TIVEX-554556 format. One record per residue (C-alpha): residue in three letters; residue number from 0; chain; x, y, z. Coordinates in nm, 3 decimals. Layout:
BEGIN
ATOM rest  nr kette    east   north      up
ATOM  ALA NUM     A       X       Y       Z
...
END
This chain:
BEGIN
ATOM rest  nr kette    east   north      up
ATOM  MET   0     A   0.000   0.000   0.000
ATOM  LYS   1     A   0.282   0.240   0.087
ATOM  LEU   2     A   0.447   0.168  -0.247
ATOM  ASP   3     A   0.119   0.240  -0.429
ATOM  LEU   4     A   0.089   0.573  -0.250
ATOM  TYR   5     A   0.452   0.649  -0.335
ATOM  PHE   6     A   0.391   0.589  -0.706
ATOM  ALA   7     A   0.074   0.798  -0.694
ATOM  ARG   8     A   0.260   1.084  -0.522
ATOM  ARG   9     A   0.539   1.071  -0.777
ATOM  PHE  10     A   0.289   1.074  -1.063
ATOM  ILE  11     A   0.102   1.373  -0.918
ATOM  ARG  12     A   0.430   1.558  -0.874
ATOM  ALA  13     A   0.533   1.486  -1.234
ATOM  PHE  14     A   0.191   1.590  -1.363
ATOM  MET  15     A   0.193   1.919  -1.173
ATOM  LEU  16     A   0.545   1.993  -1.299
ATOM  VAL  17     A   0.448   1.934  -1.662
ATOM  PHE  18     A   0.120   2.123  -1.616
ATOM  GLY  19     A   0.297   2.425  -1.465
ATOM  VAL  20     A   0.559   2.444  -1.740
ATOM  PHE  21     A   0.303   2.426  -2.019
ATOM  PHE  22     A   0.068   2.669  -1.845
ATOM  GLY  23     A   0.344   2.930  -1.839
ATOM  ILE  24     A   0.423   2.874  -2.206
ATOM  VAL  25     A   0.057   2.884  -2.311
ATOM  TYR  26     A  -0.008   3.198  -2.107
ATOM  LEU  27     A   0.280   3.391  -2.263
ATOM  ILE  28     A   0.187   3.281  -2.617
ATOM  ASP  29     A  -0.179   3.375  -2.562
ATOM  MET  30     A  -0.085   3.716  -2.426
ATOM  VAL  31     A   0.125   3.793  -2.732
ATOM  GLU  32     A  -0.158   3.664  -2.954
ATOM  GLN  33     A  -0.416   3.893  -2.788
ATOM  ILE  34     A  -0.190   4.197  -2.834
ATOM  ARG  35     A  -0.141   4.107  -3.200
ATOM  ARG  36     A  -0.510   4.031  -3.251
ATOM  PHE  37     A  -0.654   4.364  -3.140
ATOM  GLU  38     A  -0.365   4.602  -3.212
ATOM  SER  39     A  -0.542   4.896  -3.050
ATOM  ASP  40     A  -0.483   5.133  -2.761
ATOM  ALA  41     A  -0.777   4.974  -2.576
ATOM  VAL  42     A  -0.583   4.649  -2.529
ATOM  GLY  43     A  -0.257   4.691  -2.343
ATOM  ILE  44     A  -0.042   4.451  -2.145
ATOM  VAL  45     A  -0.292   4.434  -1.856
ATOM  GLU  46     A  -0.592   4.369  -2.080
ATOM  ALA  47     A  -0.400   4.114  -2.289
ATOM  GLY  48     A  -0.287   3.940  -1.971
ATOM  GLN  49     A  -0.648   3.923  -1.850
ATOM  LEU  50     A  -0.767   3.777  -2.179
ATOM  ALA  51     A  -0.481   3.526  -2.185
ATOM  LEU  52     A  -0.561   3.421  -1.827
ATOM  LEU  53     A  -0.924   3.360  -1.923
ATOM  LYS  54     A  -0.831   3.163  -2.234
ATOM  ALA  55     A  -0.552   2.953  -2.080
ATOM  PRO  56     A  -0.781   2.714  -1.884
ATOM  ALA  57     A  -0.958   2.605  -2.203
ATOM  THR  58     A  -0.627   2.545  -2.380
ATOM  MET  59     A  -0.484   2.348  -2.088
ATOM  TYR  60     A  -0.802   2.144  -2.057
ATOM  ARG  61     A  -0.776   2.037  -2.420
ATOM  MET  62     A  -0.411   1.945  -2.362
ATOM  LEU  63     A  -0.477   1.719  -2.060
ATOM  PRO  64     A  -0.423   1.393  -2.255
ATOM  LEU  65     A  -0.087   1.511  -2.388
ATOM  LEU  66     A   0.017   1.640  -2.046
ATOM  THR  67     A  -0.073   1.302  -1.899
ATOM  VAL  68     A   0.148   1.106  -2.138
ATOM  LEU  69     A   0.436   1.349  -2.076
ATOM  ALA  70     A   0.390   1.320  -1.700
ATOM  THR  71     A   0.397   0.940  -1.730
ATOM  ILE  72     A   0.721   0.957  -1.926
ATOM  VAL  73     A   0.876   1.184  -1.662
ATOM  LEU  74     A   0.760   0.949  -1.386
ATOM  PHE  75     A   0.895   0.623  -1.525
ATOM  LEU  76     A   1.217   0.774  -1.659
ATOM  GLY  77     A   1.283   0.902  -1.308
ATOM  LEU  78     A   1.205   0.563  -1.155
ATOM  ALA  79     A   1.426   0.390  -1.411
ATOM  ARG  80     A   1.723   0.620  -1.357
ATOM  THR  81     A   1.715   0.562  -0.980
ATOM  SER  82     A   1.666   0.186  -1.032
ATOM  GLU  83     A   1.348   0.198  -0.824
ATOM  MET  84     A   1.160  -0.005  -1.085
ATOM  VAL  85     A   1.433  -0.270  -1.071
ATOM  VAL  86     A   1.399  -0.292  -0.693
ATOM  THR  87     A   1.021  -0.303  -0.721
ATOM  ARG  88     A   1.034  -0.594  -0.964
ATOM  ALA  89     A   1.293  -0.773  -0.753
ATOM  SER  90     A   1.054  -0.755  -0.459
ATOM  GLY  91     A   0.804  -0.960  -0.657
ATOM  ARG  92     A   0.575  -0.685  -0.781
ATOM  SER  93     A   0.498  -0.710  -1.152
ATOM  ALA  94     A   0.519  -0.415  -1.389
ATOM  MET  95     A   0.144  -0.432  -1.448
ATOM  ARG  96     A   0.079  -0.412  -1.075
ATOM  SER  97     A   0.300  -0.105  -1.050
ATOM  LEU  98     A   0.079   0.069  -1.307
ATOM  PHE  99     A  -0.232   0.039  -1.093
ATOM  THR 100     A  -0.200   0.362  -0.894
ATOM  PRO 101     A  -0.077   0.586  -1.183
ATOM  VAL 102     A  -0.371   0.470  -1.394
ATOM  LEU 103     A  -0.612   0.517  -1.105
ATOM  THR 104     A  -0.471   0.864  -1.041
ATOM  ALA 105     A  -0.514   0.956  -1.409
ATOM  VAL 106     A  -0.875   0.835  -1.399
ATOM  PHE 107     A  -0.928   1.050  -1.089
ATOM  PHE 108     A  -0.782   1.350  -1.273
ATOM  GLY 109     A  -1.018   1.278  -1.561
ATOM  VAL 110     A  -1.324   1.261  -1.338
ATOM  LEU 111     A  -1.215   1.574  -1.152
ATOM  GLY 112     A  -1.157   1.753  -1.482
ATOM  VAL 113     A  -1.504   1.666  -1.613
ATOM  ALA 114     A  -1.684   1.742  -1.286
ATOM  ALA 115     A  -1.498   2.056  -1.174
ATOM  LEU 116     A  -1.258   2.188  -1.436
ATOM  ASN 117     A  -1.513   2.166  -1.719
ATOM  PRO 118     A  -1.752   2.420  -1.556
ATOM  ILE 119     A  -1.455   2.647  -1.478
ATOM  VAL 120     A  -1.342   2.632  -1.840
ATOM  ALA 121     A  -1.699   2.704  -1.956
ATOM  ALA 122     A  -1.719   3.012  -1.731
ATOM  THR 123     A  -1.379   3.149  -1.833
ATOM  SER 124     A  -1.450   3.085  -2.202
ATOM  LYS 125     A  -1.780   3.272  -2.179
ATOM  LYS 126     A  -1.615   3.563  -2.001
ATOM  PHE 127     A  -1.337   3.566  -2.261
ATOM  GLU 128     A  -1.593   3.592  -2.542
ATOM  GLU 129     A  -1.781   3.873  -2.367
ATOM  ILE 130     A  -1.467   4.081  -2.313
ATOM  SER 131     A  -1.342   4.010  -2.667
ATOM  GLN 132     A  -1.671   4.121  -2.819
ATOM  GLY 133     A  -1.655   4.434  -2.608
ATOM  PHE 134     A  -1.315   4.522  -2.756
ATOM  GLU 135     A  -1.427   4.430  -3.109
ATOM  GLY 136     A  -1.767   4.596  -3.083
ATOM  GLY 137     A  -2.096   4.487  -3.240
ATOM  GLY 138     A  -2.150   4.119  -3.307
ATOM  SER 139     A  -2.443   3.891  -3.260
ATOM  ALA 140     A  -2.553   3.652  -2.993
ATOM  VAL 141     A  -2.792   3.359  -2.975
ATOM  SER 142     A  -2.978   3.228  -2.673
ATOM  VAL 143     A  -3.194   2.917  -2.661
ATOM  SER 144     A  -3.455   2.876  -2.387
ATOM  ASP 145     A  -3.786   2.704  -2.322
ATOM  ARG 146     A  -3.959   3.011  -2.470
ATOM  GLY 147     A  -3.787   2.975  -2.804
ATOM  LEU 148     A  -3.483   3.111  -2.982
ATOM  TRP 149     A  -3.346   3.461  -2.919
ATOM  LEU 150     A  -3.099   3.629  -3.156
ATOM  ARG 151     A  -2.937   3.971  -3.146
ATOM  GLN 152     A  -2.786   4.147  -3.445
ATOM  ALA 153     A  -2.631   4.488  -3.500
ATOM  SER 154     A  -2.809   4.738  -3.726
ATOM  ALA 155     A  -2.732   5.080  -3.868
ATOM  ASP 156     A  -2.948   5.248  -3.601
ATOM  GLY 157     A  -2.864   5.028  -3.304
ATOM  GLN 158     A  -2.963   4.668  -3.227
ATOM  VAL 159     A  -3.231   4.425  -3.342
ATOM  VAL 160     A  -3.351   4.147  -3.113
ATOM  ILE 161     A  -3.516   3.849  -3.281
ATOM  ARG 162     A  -3.736   3.591  -3.115
ATOM  ALA 163     A  -3.854   3.277  -3.297
ATOM  ASN 164     A  -4.055   2.973  -3.194
ATOM  ARG 165     A  -3.857   2.735  -3.414
ATOM  SER 166     A  -3.576   2.728  -3.669
ATOM  ASN 167     A  -3.454   2.493  -3.938
ATOM  LEU 168     A  -3.132   2.299  -3.882
ATOM  ASP 169     A  -2.892   2.560  -4.021
ATOM  GLY 170     A  -3.057   2.869  -3.867
ATOM  THR 171     A  -3.161   3.036  -4.194
ATOM  GLU 172     A  -3.540   3.003  -4.158
ATOM  PHE 173     A  -3.746   3.099  -3.853
ATOM  THR 174     A  -4.115   3.046  -3.786
ATOM  GLY 175     A  -4.333   3.244  -3.547
ATOM  VAL 176     A  -4.078   3.523  -3.545
ATOM  THR 177     A  -4.077   3.868  -3.385
ATOM  PHE 178     A  -3.826   4.148  -3.447
ATOM  TYR 179     A  -3.765   4.424  -3.188
ATOM  GLY 180     A  -3.572   4.731  -3.303
ATOM  PHE 181     A  -3.375   4.947  -3.060
ATOM  ASP 182     A  -3.185   5.271  -3.115
ATOM  ARG 183     A  -2.836   5.341  -2.986
ATOM  ALA 184     A  -2.982   5.478  -2.661
ATOM  GLY 185     A  -3.158   5.147  -2.597
ATOM  SER 186     A  -3.512   5.273  -2.666
ATOM  ALA 187     A  -3.751   5.051  -2.864
ATOM  THR 188     A  -3.831   5.194  -3.208
ATOM  TYR 189     A  -4.038   4.924  -3.379
ATOM  ARG 190     A  -4.179   4.573  -3.356
ATOM  ILE 191     A  -4.238   4.333  -3.645
ATOM  VAL 192     A  -4.429   4.006  -3.623
ATOM  ALA 193     A  -4.410   3.756  -3.911
ATOM  ASP 194     A  -4.517   3.400  -3.977
ATOM  ARG 195     A  -4.186   3.318  -4.140
ATOM  ALA 196     A  -3.842   3.477  -4.180
ATOM  LEU 197     A  -3.591   3.352  -4.436
ATOM  LEU 198     A  -3.230   3.469  -4.420
ATOM  GLU 199     A  -3.113   3.589  -4.762
ATOM  PRO 200     A  -2.794   3.773  -4.857
ATOM  GLY 201     A  -2.818   4.115  -4.692
ATOM  GLN 202     A  -3.171   4.080  -4.556
ATOM  TRP 203     A  -3.443   3.887  -4.377
ATOM  ALA 204     A  -3.730   3.803  -4.613
ATOM  LEU 205     A  -4.048   3.811  -4.401
ATOM  THR 206     A  -4.383   3.652  -4.490
ATOM  ASN 207     A  -4.718   3.783  -4.359
ATOM  ALA 208     A  -4.553   4.054  -4.153
ATOM  LYS 209     A  -4.699   4.336  -3.945
ATOM  ARG 210     A  -4.493   4.634  -3.829
ATOM  TRP 211     A  -4.560   4.867  -3.535
ATOM  THR 212     A  -4.359   5.190  -3.508
ATOM  PHE 213     A  -4.315   5.329  -3.157
ATOM  ASP 214     A  -4.356   5.708  -3.154
ATOM  PRO 215     A  -4.468   5.907  -2.847
ATOM  ASP 216     A  -4.684   6.132  -3.067
ATOM  THR 217     A  -4.879   5.859  -3.249
ATOM  ASN 218     A  -5.079   5.547  -3.168
ATOM  ALA 219     A  -4.874   5.243  -3.264
ATOM  GLU 220     A  -5.176   5.032  -3.356
ATOM  GLU 221     A  -5.329   5.303  -3.577
ATOM  THR 222     A  -5.005   5.346  -3.773
ATOM  ALA 223     A  -4.931   4.972  -3.796
ATOM  GLN 224     A  -4.869   4.833  -4.144
ATOM  SER 225     A  -4.923   4.480  -4.279
ATOM  PHE 226     A  -4.716   4.324  -4.558
ATOM  ASP 227     A  -4.740   4.000  -4.750
ATOM  ARG 228     A  -4.368   4.030  -4.811
ATOM  PHE 229     A  -4.124   4.250  -4.622
ATOM  ALA 230     A  -3.744   4.285  -4.639
ATOM  LEU 231     A  -3.550   4.375  -4.324
ATOM  PRO 232     A  -3.180   4.459  -4.376
ATOM  SER 233     A  -2.932   4.225  -4.207
ATOM  ASP 234     A  -2.562   4.151  -4.238
ATOM  LEU 235     A  -2.592   3.811  -4.070
ATOM  THR 236     A  -2.492   3.489  -4.242
ATOM  ARG 237     A  -2.573   3.128  -4.169
ATOM  ASP 238     A  -2.222   3.065  -4.038
ATOM  GLN 239     A  -2.244   3.364  -3.802
ATOM  ILE 240     A  -2.572   3.238  -3.656
ATOM  GLN 241     A  -2.431   2.890  -3.602
ATOM  ASP 242     A  -2.107   3.027  -3.458
ATOM  SER 243     A  -2.307   3.246  -3.219
ATOM  PHE 244     A  -2.400   2.936  -3.023
ATOM  GLY 245     A  -2.033   2.913  -2.933
ATOM  SER 246     A  -1.835   2.601  -2.878
ATOM  PRO 247     A  -1.998   2.323  -2.672
ATOM  SER 248     A  -1.700   2.361  -2.440
ATOM  ALA 249     A  -1.845   2.697  -2.333
ATOM  ILE 250     A  -2.141   2.515  -2.174
ATOM  PRO 251     A  -2.089   2.343  -1.837
ATOM  ILE 252     A  -2.133   1.968  -1.866
ATOM  TRP 253     A  -2.402   1.975  -1.596
ATOM  GLU 254     A  -2.613   2.206  -1.816
ATOM  LEU 255     A  -2.534   2.038  -2.148
ATOM  PRO 256     A  -2.818   1.777  -2.148
ATOM  THR 257     A  -3.076   2.052  -2.088
ATOM  PHE 258     A  -2.921   2.269  -2.359
ATOM  ILE 259     A  -2.935   1.976  -2.603
ATOM  ARG 260     A  -3.307   1.931  -2.534
ATOM  GLN 261     A  -3.365   2.303  -2.588
ATOM  LEU 262     A  -3.179   2.291  -2.920
ATOM  ASP 263     A  -3.396   1.999  -3.030
ATOM  ARG 264     A  -3.714   2.189  -2.941
ATOM  ALA 265     A  -3.591   2.499  -3.124
ATOM  GLY 266     A  -3.525   2.291  -3.436
ATOM  PHE 267     A  -3.146   2.313  -3.441
ATOM  SER 268     A  -2.918   2.013  -3.476
ATOM  ALA 269     A  -2.758   1.920  -3.143
ATOM  LEU 270     A  -2.525   1.658  -3.291
ATOM  GLN 271     A  -2.211   1.858  -3.215
ATOM  HIS 272     A  -2.315   1.898  -2.852
ATOM  ARG 273     A  -2.402   1.529  -2.817
ATOM  VAL 274     A  -2.059   1.433  -2.947
ATOM  TRP 275     A  -1.892   1.676  -2.706
ATOM  LEU 276     A  -2.092   1.540  -2.410
ATOM  GLN 277     A  -1.989   1.182  -2.481
ATOM  MET 278     A  -1.626   1.283  -2.537
ATOM  GLU 279     A  -1.621   1.458  -2.201
ATOM  LEU 280     A  -1.757   1.145  -2.034
ATOM  ALA 281     A  -1.483   0.942  -2.208
ATOM  ASN 282     A  -1.204   1.170  -2.082
ATOM  PRO 283     A  -1.109   0.952  -1.780
ATOM  ALA 284     A  -1.065   0.652  -2.011
ATOM  LEU 285     A  -0.852   0.863  -2.246
ATOM  LEU 286     A  -0.620   0.974  -1.963
ATOM  ALA 287     A  -0.586   0.612  -1.850
ATOM  ALA 288     A  -0.490   0.519  -2.207
ATOM  MET 289     A  -0.224   0.791  -2.208
ATOM  VAL 290     A  -0.068   0.654  -1.887
ATOM  LEU 291     A  -0.054   0.305  -2.035
ATOM  ILE 292     A   0.099   0.438  -2.357
ATOM  GLY 293     A   0.368   0.632  -2.173
ATOM  ALA 294     A   0.445   0.336  -1.946
ATOM  ALA 295     A   0.465   0.085  -2.232
ATOM  PHE 296     A   0.773   0.258  -2.374
ATOM  THR 297     A   0.947   0.394  -2.062
ATOM  MET 298     A   0.925   0.124  -1.793
ATOM  ARG 299     A   1.251  -0.029  -1.922
ATOM  HIS 300     A   1.576   0.024  -1.733
ATOM  THR 301     A   1.801   0.294  -1.879
ATOM  ARG 302     A   2.087   0.044  -1.911
ATOM  PHE 303     A   1.901  -0.120  -2.198
ATOM  GLY 304     A   1.967   0.192  -2.405
ATOM  ARG 305     A   1.754   0.349  -2.677
ATOM  THR 306     A   1.581   0.562  -2.414
ATOM  GLY 307     A   1.549   0.859  -2.646
ATOM  ILE 308     A   1.392   0.647  -2.920
ATOM  MET 309     A   1.144   0.490  -2.677
ATOM  VAL 310     A   1.045   0.832  -2.543
ATOM  LEU 311     A   0.994   0.949  -2.901
ATOM  PHE 312     A   0.774   0.647  -2.974
ATOM  ALA 313     A   0.568   0.714  -2.661
ATOM  ILE 314     A   0.512   1.078  -2.758
ATOM  LEU 315     A   0.426   0.984  -3.119
ATOM  MET 316     A   0.178   0.720  -3.009
ATOM  GLY 317     A   0.021   0.961  -2.760
ATOM  PHE 318     A  -0.015   1.225  -3.030
ATOM  SER 319     A  -0.158   0.963  -3.267
ATOM  ILE 320     A  -0.434   0.871  -3.023
ATOM  TYR 321     A  -0.498   1.240  -2.955
ATOM  PHE 322     A  -0.534   1.324  -3.323
ATOM  LEU 323     A  -0.738   1.008  -3.384
ATOM  ARG 324     A  -0.976   1.134  -3.117
ATOM  ASN 325     A  -1.002   1.475  -3.285
ATOM  PHE 326     A  -1.057   1.310  -3.624
ATOM  ALA 327     A  -1.328   1.088  -3.477
ATOM  GLN 328     A  -1.489   1.399  -3.324
ATOM  VAL 329     A  -1.510   1.563  -3.667
ATOM  LEU 330     A  -1.661   1.249  -3.818
ATOM  GLY 331     A  -1.912   1.227  -3.534
ATOM  GLU 332     A  -2.014   1.593  -3.567
ATOM  ASN 333     A  -2.070   1.542  -3.940
ATOM  GLY 334     A  -2.279   1.232  -3.878
ATOM  GLN 335     A  -2.035   1.000  -4.054
ATOM  ILE 336     A  -2.002   0.766  -3.754
ATOM  PRO 337     A  -2.223   0.711  -3.445
ATOM  VAL 338     A  -2.173   0.942  -3.149
ATOM  ILE 339     A  -2.071   0.661  -2.913
ATOM  VAL 340     A  -1.808   0.534  -3.158
ATOM  ALA 341     A  -1.667   0.884  -3.209
ATOM  ALA 342     A  -1.628   0.942  -2.835
ATOM  TRP 343     A  -1.524   0.601  -2.699
ATOM  ALA 344     A  -1.340   0.424  -2.980
ATOM  PRO 345     A  -1.010   0.626  -2.961
ATOM  PRO 346     A  -0.954   0.588  -2.582
ATOM  LEU 347     A  -1.048   0.219  -2.590
ATOM  ALA 348     A  -0.816   0.165  -2.887
ATOM  GLY 349     A  -0.535   0.335  -2.695
ATOM  ILE 350     A  -0.597   0.118  -2.388
ATOM  PHE 351     A  -0.604  -0.211  -2.577
ATOM  MET 352     A  -0.301  -0.129  -2.795
ATOM  SER 353     A  -0.089  -0.022  -2.499
ATOM  LEU 354     A  -0.198  -0.323  -2.294
ATOM  GLY 355     A  -0.099  -0.551  -2.580
ATOM  LEU 356     A   0.239  -0.382  -2.602
ATOM  LEU 357     A   0.287  -0.409  -2.224
ATOM  PHE 358     A   0.201  -0.778  -2.220
ATOM  HIS 359     A   0.444  -0.832  -2.506
ATOM  MET 360     A   0.734  -0.637  -2.353
ATOM  GLU 361     A   0.684  -0.715  -1.985
ATOM  ASP 362     A   0.650  -1.036  -1.791
ATOM  GLY 363     A   0.305  -0.922  -1.661
END
């Protein structure tokens, strides 16, 4: 038991070391990127540092699998150089038994990341987008609730808020739609209700629309106008509407199932969010696979030589599983493969391949 705790403590120490080094590198790179991105007097060193600090958790969260395989390499190279693995095996403990606590610790990190770090990343990502849009100005935003779909777009006179009961899958056609116009001071200027709104280049094409103009000196109902067809200027595109939902990573995993149901009711495709949910649930298995991959190549004693080559193989295999996971995610989001396969096949493949390699290279 004491030896298991010792291995777990060494693995945690190696992981925190690797995490700290990469966090510093990512933070500095992000800060330089934010300064280059805005290139204005409004964004100085302090503002860029704030933006980089908000963006860094999301970057580090995505890198967790790679950090895990690097931490495993650091752990077993250190144990090999001090001959601790040799002593452990001489005491009768198999190599597979020595992997128990590092794998269990990685699974714990995965569960902790999904349960706690995921909501933190979602909050920081949302705050990063809000501050970025404030520096950029304008923009659009989409909100989905039980009352329907809400969309905001910039206009020449101020802002336009759009509410729709339902939408098609790509967000270019709304039904049961209402447009609220606001001036730059935030005062309502008009309201338009339409049975249908179709997004065309440069405009919304409304069907069976009625427009009320808000003027203190006139009665809005008396001056209301009805149209069989009505064109409302807009600079929105389909891609902008879809991008306004943001990445699924900006939604805490605890709220993701509810958000998926709301997307379904609003008529949007929630496939991307379903894939992300399953991939988050598969994260502990992926981290366990990374520990096994790193151990399969670095549990050898340094006297056997070829340490550099084995480390290179471990890193390449870790990157291969990581990119296979990203590739499977793209296929899953496009509907080319089932959601469960996209999320769980890469980590399971990594586990089985590394176990096979371990059984082949070790005495078990």
